[in-house]
N, C-alpha and C positions, 0 to 999 in steps of 0.2 A: 317290481320295477325298482332299479337301483337309483337312489337319489343322486343327482349331480351336485358336485361341490360348487358352492357359490364363489364367484370371483371376489377377492378382497375389495372392500370399498376404497375407491380412489380418494386420496387425501385432499383436503382444502389447504392451499398454500397462501401465505401472506408475505408481502415484501414491504419493509419500511424504507423511507427515502425513495419512493417509487416514481416520483414526478420528474426526476432528472438524473443525469450521470449514470453510474453503474446500476442503480436501482431501476431506472427506466430500461436500460439495456437488458437486464434480467427479466423484467416484466414482459417485454416484447417476446422473449424466448418462451417464457412459461405459458403465456396465453395461447400459444400455438402447440403446446405439448398435450399429448393424450394421456399423460401420467397423472394429471391432477383434475379433480372434479370441478374445482372452481379456483380462481385466482383473485385474491384480495389485495388491493393497492392501498398503502397507508402513507399519508404525507400531510404536511400542513396546508397544502393546496392541491386541488385536483389537477392531474396530468392529462396528457392527450391520448393515452392508450384506452380507447373506449371499450375494449373487450373485457377489461378488468372491472371488478366491483370496487368502487372507490369509497374509502372511509377517511374523511378529513379530520385529523387530530394530531397534536403535537405528541411525539413518542415519549416525551418526558411527563405527560399528564398521567397522574395516578389512575384516572378513569380508563386507561388503556385496556386493562383487564376485561372491562365490560364489553369492549369493542372487538375482542378476539376470542370470545367464548366458543365460537364455532370453528376455530382454526386448528388444524392438525400440525402444520409445519410453518414456522416463521423464519424468514431470512432477514436479518437485521442489517440494513445498509445506510441508515440515516446517521450522518455524522459530519463534522467539520474538520477537514484535514488540509485546509488551504495553508500554503506556506506563509502568507502574510497576515494570517488571523492573529488576534491578540492571544498569546499563549494561555493566559489564565481563563479567559472566556471560552476559548476552544476546549480546553480540558474539562472545564465545568460542564459544558454541553455534552461532550462525548461520554463522560463518565455517568452523568445523570441519565442520558438516553440509554446506555447499555444496562445500567442498574434497573431502571424502570421496566425495560423490555424483559429482562430475565425474571424479575419478580412477577410481572404481569403474566408471563407465560406459565410460570409455576402455578400461579393462582387460577389461571383459566384452563389448566391441564392440557396445555399445548404439548404435543408429544416430542417435538424436535425443534431446536433452535440452531440456526446457522449464523455465524458471525465471521467477519473478515478483519484480520489484523495485518501483519506483515512478517515476512521472513527476517526483517530487521531485528526482531526480538532475539534472534540467535546471537546478535552482535556481529560486528565486522572487526576482524583482528588479523594481523600478519601471519599468525600461526594457525588460522582456521583450517580445518580439514576441507578439501575440495573434491566432491561436494560434501556438504553437511547432511547427515541423516536426519530424518524428521524427528527422532527422539533425542537429538542433541540438546544439551542444556540451554536454557534461556539465559544468555550471558550479556545482553545489551546493558548499557549504563542508563539508569533512570536519569532523565533530564527534563527540561522544560519543552523539548521539541515533540514532534509527533510520535517519535519512538516511545517516549515516556507515556503518552496516551495509550499506545498499544499494550505496553507492559501492564498498566493499571487495568485495562479492560480484561486482559487475560487473567489477572488476579481476581477480578470480579467473577469471571467464569469459574475458576477453581473453587471459590467460596460458594458459588451458587450450586455447583455439583455436590458439595458436601451438605448444604442445607436442603437441597431438593434432589435426592437420589433418583427419583423417577423421571427427571428431566434429562433428555439426551441433548448434548451440546456439541456441535462440530465447529472447529475453528480453522479457517482457511488462512494460510500464511503465504501470500504471493511474493515472488521476487519483485524486482523493480517494475512497477506497472507502467505500461506505455499504451498510447492510443489517443484518439480524438478526445479533447477536453481534459486530459490528464496533465496536471501541473504539480510537480513535486521537486524536492531538493535534487533528486537524481536527474529528472528531465532538464532542470535548469542548468545543471552542470555542463550540459552540451550546448548551451547558449553562450558559453564563455569564449573569450578570444584564445585562451590556452587551457589545456587540461592539466590540472594539478596532479602530480604524483609525488610519493614520499620515497626518499632515498632508501634503497635496499628492499623495496616491496613493489611487486607489479599487481595491479588490480585484475580481477577476473569478473567479467561482466555477464550477468544473466538477467533476461527480461521476461516479463509476463504480459502478453498482450491482453487487452481487456476482453477480447473475444474468447480467449482461452479461460480467463477467469470466470466469465459468464457460464461457459460450458461446465467448469468444475463446480460452480455453485448449483447448477441444476442437478448434477449427480449427488451433491451433498443434500439438497432438498429432498431428493428421492430416497436418501438413506443408503445409497450405494457405497459412499465413503463416509466414515465417521472418525471422531476423535480429532487429532491434529493432522492437518493435511497441507503439505507444501504444494505450491502451484508455480510452474514456470516452464520456459522452453527447455528443450533438451540441451545439456552441456553448457558451454560458456564461450565467450569471446575473450581472447587475450588483448592486452593493451595495444600492441602493435596493429592488431586487426581493427580495433576501434579507431585508432588514429588514421589508418588508411582509408576506412570507410567515410569518416567524417571530414577528413582533410584538416583536422585541428591538431596542431603539435602539442606536445606535453612539456611541462616545466617541472623539474625535479627539485625538491627542497627537503631539508632535514625535518624529521618528524617533530622535534621539539619546537623549532622555529615556526613550523606550520600551525600546529595546534595552539601554541601559546599566543601567536599573533591573532588567530581566529577568535580565541576566547576574549582577547582584549577588545577586538572589534565588535563582538557581540555585546559585551558589557556597555560599550559606548552607543549601542543601538544602530550601528551601521549594518550588521548582518541580521536577517530575520530569524535564522536558526542557530542553535547553540553549536559550539565547536565540535562536539561529539558527532554531529551529523556528517562532518567531513570524513569520518571513518568509513562511511558507506560509499565514498567515491574513490578511496585510495586503498582500502583493504578488501579481501574477498569475503563474500557471504552467499555463495552459491549453494543451492539446496537440491537434494535428491528427491524427486517427486514419486517416491515408491508406492504410496497408497493409491494414487491415481493411476499409475502405470499398471499396477496389479488389477485394477478395476476395468482395464481395457481402454482407458482414456489416453489419447495422444494429442499433444499440442498441435494446433493448426499453423502456428507461427514459429519459425526458427528465430534464434537470437539475432541473426543477421537481418532477416526481414523486418522484425520488430524494431530493431535499431535504425534501420533505414527509414521506416515510417516516422520514428521519433525525430530524426533529422529533418524530414520533409515538413513536419508540423511546427518547426521553430519559428517560421514566419519572420525571419530576419531580426528576431529579437536579440538583444545583448544583455547578458546578466553579469554583474560584477559583485563579488562577495554575496551571492545569493539573491541580490535585489535587482529587478529589472529597471533599466535606465530609460529616460526619455530619448527619443531618436537622436537629437543633436548631441546630447551628452554621451550617448552610447557610441556614436561615430567617433568622437574624440577619444573616448576611453579605449575603444577597440583598436584604434590606430596606434596608440602609444602604450597599451597595457602589456606588461610582461607576464601577468597571470591574472586570471579572472577572480579566483577565490580570495587570494591574499596578495593585493598589490603592494602593501607595505612590507611584506616579507622579502620580496625581491629587492626592494630598496636597501633593507638591512643587509642582505647578502652582498650587494654591490659595495656598500660601505666597508664591510669586513674585508672583502677582497682587496680594496685599495689600501687598507691599513697594512695588509701583509706584503704589499709590493715594495 
């Protein structure tokens, strides 16, 4: 009698940050998948997905290694990326969480770790190739914003791979993420009375709906894609398409005036994000999702559909210089604002024009 080959043992997968947000969305998908033997949810509080095995622990706790000794694959989604968070506290949390997770996974002999950063790490620049290949150099400017956090986390990943060669780490770099509950510098840009553009350069807009990011995370957890993986809708929207869909007109300003004024406003504490974050709403950073495409993955959301939902989720908010305003103040500002991101720049431009007359 010829012995039959045994089916490989299905892996046990864990998700950090599983009680809310992207972590919960992935958890819901994984518990219904036949590709995993068991799904473990890790968070500081127990969530509402009863089909998962919950382990309540802070991912920064050094004892994490003891709680994941039976895990084969871990998807790390616990993080603080809120626009209004204190930059120092946010970075301390994100780096400590990523470092602890990577160290604990190596110690517990977890086979595969999946993390999410952003395609922002490629940097946004007027001369960027459209689209950028996945192996394009990481060229973003280190700063105090969320992009700086992503750069530091990816640096931790590279060091971890050198220190623990047996650990497989996959990093997903999504385009501008949109969907329910998503609040970023990019989504707030479209809560503005006017869309800032920089003279001589037209933005190219690519989005990544949270549904497509969850689907890509599942493939990464299964090991279908590995290494650095870009995620986003196919192609991109031109600035005139974005203006037509949104009904928001643009205002064009010189680059030097734009970024100089933004930096001054940030130093004064008016803007929550550094001036370098403006690069991502005026310069292109479109990515080619080659690895996922070759794996047979197809985004379920087009850029146009994702952007339309982003607009629907604005809930009549008004954002000026990256900060959401109270309703009364927002109404007054929206009525008279010439630009949302840099109001003072428009004033300077008007003064200069009068001087030339």
